[in-house]
N, C-alpha and C positions, 0 to 999 in steps of 0.2 A: 503494499500499499504506499503511495507516495505520501510526502510530508504535507503537502497542500490538501490531500483529502483527508488525512488524519486531523489537520487542524480544522477543517470545517465540521467534521464529526464531533470533535471535542468541544467546539464552540456551540453546536446545536444541543449537546448533552448539558452543558453548563446553563444555557437559556432555560432548557426544560426544567432544571433543577431550580433555578431562580423563580420561575414561574409558579412551580409547585410551592416553594416556601412562602411566596406573597399570598397565594390562594389559601393556604392553610392558616396563616396570620388573619386573614379577613374572615374566616370562618369561626376563629376563636371569638371574634368581636361581636358575633350574632346572638350572644346570650342576652337576656333581657326581659323576654316573654315567660319568665319563670319565677316562682316564688319559694318562700322558705316557711317552715313551720317549726317554732322552737317550743319544746315541751318541758316544763318543769314539773316534777313529781314530788310531792310532799306527803306526810302522814298527817293525822289529826292534830298532832302537837306542833306542827310546822317544821319537823325535821325533814330533810331531803331523803328520798328513798333511792338507793343505788341498786341498780340491776333489775329495775322493773322492765317488763316485756311491753314493747310498743308494736302496735300493728296499724299501719296506716293503708287504707284501702280507697282508691279512686273510685268514686261512684260511677262514674261514666264508662269506665273501662274495665273495673274490676281488677286492676293491677294492685299487687299487695307489696308493701315494703315493711320489712321488720327490723326492730333494732332494740337494743337495751340502753336504759339511761346510764350515764357515767358515774364517777364518784360524787360529783356535785349535784346529781338528781336531775341532770338535764340532757337533752338530746336534740340536734337540729336536723330535720329533713331538709336537703338542699335540692336545688335544681328540679322542683316539682312544676309540672305542666299546671296551667291555670285551671281551675275547676273546684268541684266540691269533693271533700274527702270525708271518710269516717275513721275515727281514731279510737283504738281500744288500748287501755292501760291496764296492765295486770301484774300482780305479785303474790306470791304464796303468802297466806295469812291475811290477805286484804281482799275486799271486794273489788270485782273488775268494774272500771269506769268506761263508758262509752259515750264519746261526742260524735253526733250524728251529722251535723252540717258544718264542716269546717272549711271555710271559703279561703282559697289561695288566690291572691291577686299579683299581678305583674310587679316584680321588683320589691314587693312587700314581704315583711316577716310577720306571720300570724303567731301570736303568743298563746300558748294554751297552758294555764296553770291547772293542774290535776292534784286533787287531794284524794287519796285513797283512804277510805274507812275500813276499820278493822272488821273482819268478817270471814266467813267461809269462801274459799275459792270459787265455788259455784255460784255465789250471789252476784248480781251485776247492777250497777248504778248507771241508769242512762240519763244523759244530759241532752235534752232536746232543744234547749234555747240556743241562739247563735254563740258560737264560741270565740268571737272577736271581742276582745276586752276593750273598754273605753280608753284606756291609757296603754300607748306602746312603750315597753320597756327596753326593748332591744335596739333601738335606734334614735338618735337625736335629730335625724333629718325631718325637715318640714316639706310636706308634699302631700299630694291626693292623687287618687287613681280616677282618670276620666274614662268612663266606659263610652262605647261607640255611639250608643243612642243619644248621650248628652252632646256629643261631637256634631251629630247629624242634625240636632235641633237648633245649633248656634245660627245666629243671623249673619252668616258669612256669605258674601257674593259668591256664588258658583260653588259653595261647599269646598273651596280650596283650603286645605289644612295649612299651607304655608302662609295665608294670610293672617292666621292666628298669631304668628310671631310678631306682626306688626302692630297687636293690640296690647302687647306687655308694656308696663310702665318703664320708661327710659327710652323708647324708640323715638327716633327723630327722622323725618323723611316724609315722601308722599307715597301714597298707595298706588298712584299711577304708574310711577317710574320703576318701583320694586326696589329701588336703592334705599339707603338710609343706614343709620347707626343705632346701636343699643349702648347707651351710656358712653358714647364716644368711641365704640369699637365697631369696627366692620362686621 
């Protein structure tokens, strides 16, 4: 094989490898349509329960994830698809506690405080109320999840979502030319 042909083959391989590296980095950045569930298990005295069995079931797909709480009585289920889940918390010597409607939202952590009552393993406590607490303790971020129905009902000309960026405080420019700055930044 001639040197020229060898050089063309090597440069093609290098270009392919570089393209593959850039595509895989872009794929890593596509997370964001996922949520997390943080479970903290305590007993009636407020002490943490280590080694409690957790079973998280996706209501729509019936997919099950199992885990045990750590030494501090917590466990975090990560990279969960959006939807409604059913969480079962059990430990020998305690009643099983079940949370029927645990809602997972995009980029949010849903906190579930579970208090296991002393009892036989065959007894079950069902929690049918919403499992979303009023105060989020796992994040100091200020934000809100906007569902698609709320976006569709906004009075935006042509339902163009990029027009929403021009409605935030700090925007200067005109809506016609599409240009402008946000707090002095392009």
